[in-house]
C-alpha positions, 0 to 999 in steps of 0.5 A, spaced: 522 268 567 518 273 572 524 276 574 528 276 567 520 280 565 521 285 571 528 287 569 526 288 562 520 292 562 518 295 567 514 302 567 511 307 572 504 307 574 503 315 576 509 315 581 510 307 582 514 302 578 510 296 576 513 290 575 520 292 578 521 287 583 515 289 588 508 286 587 503 292 586 498 291 590 491 295 588 485 295 592 479 296 588 473 299 592 468 297 586 460 297 589 463 297 596 461 305 596 454 303 597 453 310 594 456 314 599 462 319 598 464 319 606 464 311 605 469 311 598 473 317 602 474 312 607 475 306 603 481 310 599 484 312 607 484 305 608 487 302 602 492 307 604 493 305 610 493 297 609 499 300 605 496 298 597 500 302 592 493 304 589 486 304 589 481 303 583 475 305 581 469 303 576 467 309 572 461 307 568 453 309 569 447 304 568 446 306 561 453 306 559 453 299 560 447 296 558 440 297 556 434 298 560 430 293 558 426 287 561 427 282 555 429 275 557 437 277 555 438 282 560 434 278 566 439 276 572 436 269 573 442 265 571 445 268 578 440 263 582 445 261 587 448 269 588 442 271 593 446 278 593 445 279 586 439 275 583 434 280 587 436 285 581 431 285 576 436 286 570 442 288 569 440 295 569 438 295 576 443 292 578 448 297 575 445 303 578 446 301 584 453 300 583 455 305 579 457 311 583 456 319 581 461 322 576 462 327 579 465 325 585 472 322 581 475 330 581 475 330 589 477 322 590 483 323 585 485 330 589 484 325 596 488 320 592 494 325 591 494 328 597 495 322 601 500 319 596 497 313 593 496 312 586 488 312 583 486 309 576 479 306 574 476 302 569 472 305 564 467 302 561 465 305 555 468 311 550 465 316 554 468 314 561 476 314 558 474 321 555 471 324 562 478 320 566 483 323 561 480 331 563 483 328 571 489 325 568 488 318 570 495 315 570 492 308 568 486 304 565 483 297 567 480 293 561 475 289 565 474 282 564 467 282 561 471 288 556 476 285 553 472 283 547 469 291 546 474 293 541 472 301 540 474 301 548 480 298 547 482 303 541 480 308 545 484 306 551 491 304 547 491 311 545 492 315 551 499 311 551 497 311 558 499 303 562 494 299 560 491 292 565 488 287 562 484 282 566 483 275 563 478 272 567 472 271 561 478 271 556 479 265 551 486 265 549 484 268 542 481 274 545 487 275 549 490 275 543 486 279 540 486 285 545 493 285 545 494 286 538 489 291 538 492 295 543 500 294 540 497 297 534 495 303 537 502 305 539 501 302 547 506 297 550 505 298 557 501 293 558 499 288 564 495 282 564 492 280 570 489 272 571 483 272 573 477 268 575 470 271 574 466 268 579 464 272 586 467 269 590 471 264 586 473 258 588 480 256 591 481 250 586 479 254 580 485 259 581 490 255 576 495 261 579 500 256 575 497 261 569 501 267 571 507 263 568 503 260 562 500 267 560 508 270 561 511 266 556 505 265 551 505 273 551 511 276 554 508 281 558 507 281 565 502 278 568 499 279 576 493 277 579 485 279 580 483 275 586 476 274 587 477 268 593 475 269 599 482 269 604 489 270 601 492 264 600 491 265 592 494 272 593 500 270 597 501 264 591 501 269 586 507 273 589 511 267 590 510 265 582 512 272 581 506 275 579 508 283 578 501 285 580 495 284 586 488 287 584 483 285 590 476 288 592 477 292 599 472 293 604 471 297 610 472 293 616 464 294 618 458 290 618 454 294 612 452 290 607 454 291 599 453 289 593 460 286 593 461 286 601 460 278 600 466 277 597 471 283 598 477 283 603 475 288 610 481 293 611 484 289 617 485 283 613 487 286 607 492 290 611 495 283 613 495 280 607 500 286 605 504 285 610 505 277 608 506 280 601 512 284 603 515 278 607 513 273 602 518 278 597 522 278 602 524 271 602 524 270 595 530 275 594 534 276 588 533 273 581 541 271 582 544 266 586 548 268 592 551 266 599 546 270 604 549 275 608 548 271 614 551 266 612 558 268 610 561 268 617 560 260 617 563 259 610 569 257 615 565 251 617 567 248 610 572 243 609 579 244 606 586 240 607 590 240 613 596 236 616 594 230 620 600 228 622 608 231 622 611 231 615 619 232 615 622 236 610 623 232 603 618 227 605 611 224 601 604 227 602 600 221 603 593 219 605 595 218 612 598 224 613 593 230 611 586 230 611 580 234 609 577 237 615 573 243 617 575 250 617 576 252 610 583 255 611 587 250 609 588 247 601 582 246 598 580 240 597 579 239 589 588 239 589 587 232 594 588 228 589 593 232 586 598 233 591 599 226 593 606 222 592 608 229 592 614 232 596 614 238 601 619 243 602 619 245 609 618 241 615 610 240 617 606 239 624 599 236 626 594 241 624 598 246 621 594 249 614 597 245 607 599 250 602 601 250 595 607 254 596 610 248 601 609 243 596 614 241 590 610 241 584 
C-alpha cells in the first residue's frame, strides 16, 4: 500500500522529495533549546551531521497558546507522575520556558539553508503562520493538540504549503474534519502522522500497524511522530512503509532540558538514521525481481538432460532423460509432453535436451 501511495502522491518539502520511497527524517528540536541560541544552532548542526532531512521548530509564546491563569482548569496537577513538568504551577509557566524568542527564527532559517537541511515549524496560532510566511517556511506541522483548532487549520491550508498532521490526540472524526478543512481550502499536500502523545510513549501503546490502517482509510501518506525511548518503534514504522519519521533530538550531554527525558541524544539519533537507511535498502522496491547477486546462480535451477544414450529414432522415456541441475537444458515444463516422442539424432548421456532434437 505504502509504495503505491508514494508513487502517486509524492511532493517536496523544500527541495527534498517526500513520500517517494525514502523515509523523510525530521529532527524535532522542541524545548531542547533551553532558551539558548547557541544551543539551538548546535542542535541544527548535529541534526545535519546525524543525517536528518529536516529540523523542526515550534513557534509560539505562552500568550499565544494559553492564558496566564491560576484557575484550576489551567493547573498541571494531572501530570503528577511527570516529575519534569509537574513542577510548573500552570500551563503558562511551562510554555514560557518551552518557547523561544521569535526573533531567533530568521537566523536559524538562514543557518539551515547554509548547511542544506530543510527547516520548518509548528505554528500554534494564526499570528505564527503570518510570521513564518515572511520567512518562507516550506511546510507546516499541525501538532496533535491543535487538530481541533479550526481557524489555524484554515490559515495553514491557505498557504498551499505541505501540511503534516499529527494525530496523537485525535479521534477518527477529528482527523476526518481536519482533512476536510485542509482540502476545502485547496491543500492536498498532506502527510498524516501516527502519534502517541504521552511522554515518553510506552512501546506497547505504539500501535504502529495504524500506519497501514490510516493510509487505507484516508488515502494520504502516513508517517510516525515517535515519542518513545530508543529506536525500535521508528525502525518498525519504516519497515511498514512510514513515509516520514519525526523524533525529538537533543545534544549528547548531561544538560537537563524541558524535553530531554524523552528525547534522543545526537549520537543515538545518528545510529537510528543509519539503521533506517539500512532497512530501506533491505526493503528494496515494490516490484518482484530476482536480485542482481542471485542472477549468476540461475544456472543451479533444473532442466532436462539426457541420462542414457538415445540412438537416432529412439524413444524418449523416463529411463533415458532426467531433470537435473544445471539449467541449460530443456525446461522441466516439457517433461510430460516429450515422454514417448522420438529423437531426430543420436543423443549422448550428459547432453542438453533441446526441442529441435525431438520429433514433436
